[in-house]
N, C-alpha and C positions, 0 to 999 in steps of 0.2 A: 479417529482413537477412542475405543472405547473403553473411557477411564473416567474416574470419578475422584475428584481432589475431597481428602477426609478434612473439610473445613467446613464452616458456619459459608462459605462463598456461596455454596450453591443455592443456599436457600434465604440469601440476605441482597439480592440485586437491589437494593433501593431503588426508585423511580422507575424500575422496572420488573420484569417478570422474569423467572430463573428458566427460559424456553430451553436451556440446553447443558451441559455439563462446563461448570467455568476450567479454563484452561483447555480444554479441547478445542481443536481447529473443525470450526463447523458455521453455516451459514445462518444465522439467526438474527433477530433485533439485535443491535448493539448502541453503545454511546458513541462510538468511533467509529468511522470507516477510513479503510487507508486504499486508496489507489498506488500500489506498490509499483508499476511503471506506466507512467502517460507519455505517447509521442506524437508527436507533430511535424510535419514536412513544411518545410521553409523553401520560401523563393529566394534567388542571389541576390536581392535585396535587402532580406531578412525576414520579410511579412510571410505569414501563415499561408501556404500554397493548398488553396481549394480543390484540387484535384489530387492532392496527395493523403499518404496517412494522416489520420485526426484518432484524437481519443476522446469518448463520450461519457460522461457519467450520468447515472439516474439516481437520484436517493429518493427513496420512500418512507413517508413517516408513516407507521402503521399503526399509532396509535389517534386518539379522537384529541389528543391535547396538541394544543398548538408547540410549536418548537422553535428556538434559535440556533441556528447553525453556523459555526465557525470553519472557515474554508480556507488553507494554506498549502497554497504552492513553493515547493521546496526543490531547489535544484538538486544536481545529480552527486554533489558534497555534502548535502542537507544545510544548507543555506536557506534561510527562510526569506522568498523574494517576494510575495504577496500575500494579503489576507485580506478577506471581506464576511461580511457578516449576511445571512440571509434568514426570510423568515417563512415557517411553513405552518399552512392551517392544519388541522385534524385532517389526517387521511390525507394528504396532499402528496403529490410528488412532483420532483425538480428535477429539470433536466441542464445539463452544460457542456457545450462541446468546447472542449480547450482551445481550439483553432479560434473562436471567437473571443475568449480570453486574451489569448497573447495577440489578439489585436485590440484590444482593449473595448470590443464591444459589449461593456456591462450589458445595456437596454436589452440585448437578446434574451438573457437568463435573468433579469432581475425579477424580484418578487415585488408585493406588494409592501406600502408604509404603513402601518400600524395606526399613523398619525395624518391619513389621508383624509380630507372633510368628507361626509357624504353628504348624498344630494336630500333633498327636504322629505322626501318620502321615504326614505333610507334603502332604495334600490340597488343603490349602487356610488358610486366616487362620485363627485364633480365634476364634468370634464376640464382637461388639462392634468387629472391626476388618476392615465389610466393604472389599471390593476391588473398585472402579468401573472398569470401562472396558479392564482388562486379566485377560486368561486366569492361573490358577494353575496352574502344573504343577512345584511343587517348587522347588529350587535352582538347575536348571539352564533351568528355561520349555522344557522339551521336548516337544511335544505328540504323542500317539500316533502310530505309524507303521503305514500309509502315508500319508504326506501331502506337500504340493505339488500340481504339476499334475494335471488329472481326467485325463488320457490315461494309458488303460489300459499302453500299450504303452512310457511313460516312467517306470522305475525311479528315476534319480538323485535324490536328495531334494534341496531346497533346504538351506542352513545352518540349523544349529539356532538357531531364536531366542532370544535373552537375555529371561528373565524381569526385570521391572523391581529382583528382589531378587538380581541376577547379582553385583553387586559394589557395596560400601559406597561411597557418595558421597565425594569426595576432600575433600569440607567438613562440617561438621556444621549447616549453615545451611538443610537442607531443612525446609521446616516445613508439608507435604503429608500428609492430605489436610487440605484447611482447613475444610471440614465449612460452618454455615449461618451467614454472615457478613452475615444481612439488615441490621443495624444500619448497615453500610456504604454500602448502597445509596443513601440521599441525599446521603450526600456525595461519592460518586462523580459522582452524575448533575448535582451544583452544581456541581460543579470542569468538566465539560464544558460545561455552559451558559455558563457566565460566560466562557468564550472568543465567544461567538455574540450577536452583538447589530446594529443598523441602523447603516448607515455611509452618512457623506457622501463627497465625493469632492473629494480635493486636488490642485489643477492647478496648483499654483505652477511647476512645471517643465515644464510644456505649453507648446509652439510655439502661437501664433494666441490661440485663446480662452480669458480667463481665467477662464470657468466651465463647466461643463458638470453636466447633470441625473444624477444619482443614478440609475442603471438599477431598473427595479421589483423586482429578484431582492434588492438591497441596501437600497433604500430600505424595505423591507418585511420583511425576514428576521428572524425571531424565533427564539427557542432552542427549538421544538419544532416537528419533530423536532429529537431532539439528533443532531449528526453529529462524525465524530471519525475518527482511522486508529488501526492498531494493527501492530505488529511482534510477530515470532516468532524467535527468535535460537536455536540448538543451543548449548549452552554446556557449559563443561568442569565448573562447579561450581553448585550453588545459591547466590543470591547475591539483596541488596536493592538492587541499584544499578538507576537506569536508563542508558541508553546514552550520555547527555550528562551524565552524572558521569565523570568523569576515572578514577576508582578500577572502573570499568567494563571499562577498556582496560590499566590500568596501574596499580602493577606486575604485577597478575595478570592476565593478558587471559581473560577469561570465555567471550568467542565463540569458535567451533571454525569448523575448517574442513570439518567434516562435512558435505558435500551430498547430503543423504538424505531431505529435505522436501520432498513436493510439498502443495499446498492447494489449497483450492476456496472462494469466497465464493458465497452463496446471500442474494438478498432477497427476503422475502417478507412480503406484505399481504394477509392474509384478507381484511379488510373490501372492499377494491377488487379482490380477486382477482387480484393481480399475483402473477408471482415471475420474477427473474430470477438470473442468475448467470456468473460470470468467474471464470477463476483466478487464485489469489492469487498476487502477484507473486514470481515465483522469481529472488532475488539470490543467484548463486552467489559462493563463497570463493576465493581462491587466494593462497598465501603469497608468490607472484611479486608480487602486486600490492599488499602494505604497504610504502607506501612514501610519504615528505612531498611527491613528483613526482605522484603518481596521485592521483586523485580518487576517493573510496569514496564508497558510498552515504551511512555515517556520516559521513565527513570532517568536516562542517560541526556536527556535535553536540556536540564537544565538543575540547581541543586536544589532548588524548592518541589521540584517533580520528582526529585529523588525521595523524596518523603512523603509527600502528598499524591503521588500518583497511584491511581486504583483500578487502572486497566490492565487486563490480562495480558501478559506477555506473548511474543510470537515465539515460533520452534525453532530448533538447533538442529535436526536432521530432517532429510527429506530424502522420496524414493520415485524417481519418474522412468517412462520409457522413452527412448528415443528413436526415430526412423531414419534413416540415411541412405535407402535405396529405393530402386522401381520409380524413381523420379521426386520421392520425398525427401523433404529437408526438415531441421529441427531446429529451432532456435530454444536457448531456455532463459527467463527473466528472471531476474534473481534483485531482491531487495534486504537490504540488512541497516542494522542502525551504527553500523560504524565504518569507518572508510580503511584503506590501507594505502596511502598516500604520504608523499614525503612533497613538502612545499620549501620554495626559495622564500630570500628574505620581504622578497612584496607579496607575499601570501600567497603563492601561485603554486599548483601540484605541478610537478616535473618529473616524478618516477611513482611506478606503481610498487610497492613492497612486497615482493615474494616471500615464499616459505611460510605466511600465516595468513588467515587462521584457518585455513580446511582443509581438508582430505576429501577424494571419492575413490568410490570402487567402481569399477565398469565393467559388465559382463554381457557377453552376447548371447544369441538364442541359442547356444548350446553347452551353456553353462562355463564358457571358459570365459578364465579374467586375464587381467593383465597386470603385470608388478613391475616394479622398477628396481627392487634389490631394496638392501637394508633388512631392518628388523622391525620396524613400524612405522608410526607415522613421522618420528620427530628423525630417523635414523636414513635417510635415503642416500644413495650413492650419487645420484645427478639431481638437479635442480628443475623444479619446473617453474613456467610462468603462474604470477598470480593474475588470473584473466579477471577477476571478479574485485577489482579494486574501488569501484564506486559504489556508494551506497544503493543507487539503483542503476540496472544497467540490463539489456539482452544482447545475448551473444549467440553467435551459430555454434550448434554442436556439431562442430567437425573436428577430424584428427588434426587438422592444422593449427586450431586454437588450443585444443585438449590432446597434447602429445600424449595422454594414457588412456584416451578412448578407444572402445574396442570398435572396428570397424562397421560399415554396415548398420543391423538393427540391435538393439539390446536394453539394458537399463544400467542406471547412475543410482548411486546409491551417495547424495551428498551431505556430510556431516561438518558442519563448524562448531569451531571452539564455540563455549566450552565441554561442548559432549564429545570430544576426542578422547580428553582434555590435551591440549599442547600449550596454552599461553594462558595468562589470566585475562580474560576477556568478558566483556557483555554483550557481546553477539547475540541477538535475535535476528529471524531472516524468515522471510518468505519466499518461496518458488512457483513459478510457471512453466509451462511450457507451449511453444507454438508450433503446428507442422504446415508445412506448405506442401500443396501438388499441384501443377501448374497454375490454373486460376482460382484453385479452392485453397482456403486454409479453415483452421480450427484452434483451439487454443482449450486447455485445462489448466488445473493447479494441480500442482504434485501433490503425493501424500505425505501426512507426516510421520514420520519415523522415531522422533526425540523432543521433549521439551525437557530439557534441564531445569528450566526455572520453575518449573511445575512439580515434576518428577526428578529427582535428583541421582535417580539409578539412569535415567535415559544417557546412558555415555557409552562409547566402544568399550569392550566389541559389541556387547548385545544391543543396546538401544531398546525398543520397542519391537523387537523382533524375536522370532523362536528358529533356532536352525539343526533343532535336532539332538543336539549334545549340551553341554556346559562347559564352554571356554571360548575362546575365540572365533570368529567368523573365519571358515576356509576361503580365505583369499586374504593378498596384500593388497594395502590400499594405495592409490597415487595419490602423492602429496606435491602441491604447488609450492 
């Protein structure tokens, strides 16, 4: 989106550089990274399947300054499951295979401890204190000169990278390296699985038909493979709080404004010979954005975050192509910050709430669109199931799941409330698409068509589109 937010936000990225437009969806250094959808295949006994799907995250610190990062795994209903801290030296890169995390093998992706004693000559940690994932270069972390760009004609070095022992952490709560915690594996898996189960549809508030058939995706959903999402924050101090805890934000605000992280997400399936990758979602921070009047990425997670959150919000409308011909199939991955689930007295989700809060337009390659009748997003004569009830999910783009979808190939405009607008909602979202053909696969992020939290005119019928006329789009949307 080529937009500029008319605020001091663009120039006020404390702790980082204003690399790009605040509130634009772009792949830039950020203070928070989101893995919007992560998946790990399981064996029959619930242990991670070494030959199935897994998700790998790479996190790079593009600054010379040491960074503490706080990693949180959230289940599909946005319950925080496990969190931990890691430390990155300057220019460091850290990689985690979530298959290892679900097995409790923290020792595989541990970073070094700033309290490890050094050898007498300063050349490295003493035996028994292995440093994993970070170089050791004494107390300053300066590598041998020359270093930096490989051009022989360029002699100005980059700033010296801080090693992880550059300064004592601001608190004593750092517990890394964690070592082998395989005893935690079954608990982590069980907690992630408990959020996933088959769902019926509740269409009580739908107009028209009082019943609707649950789509195959929801009716046949199982907790294998297990899916979830992940957040990574730059933080000022080690802590054992989740972002939905008020203590994460107040009185000590742990997240920082350090826009220094870039990330990449890779999905691998050795059995099917699939591999896909997308950038981790970059979420920039700005001191100018922290306000009760500004909707931030974490604003709905806690009362303190609602006031103190300074992260840019994600979007509310998206466009993407789907391909369902010639042997190619498509899936859509959707993360959003609210679910549409109904719970029983034991707190277990039992039904998906239909009719809110999204609509979609589907077009084929001949500019045909499909209408369900009615006069607008809230006036359809027949109900359609809610195929996106969880806060993260991957759904096959088929007519069986989306009965308003155009067959074969086309594109979809997926619009969430409050860009409809349909209900009072705080939804923000991310959307990606996967394509499969035989033993080949690829993935990409959907285009952002609107972000009402940053640009209040990004609502239907126009959003961030131009249709050649003033007035509504020349199609009737399909509503779930």
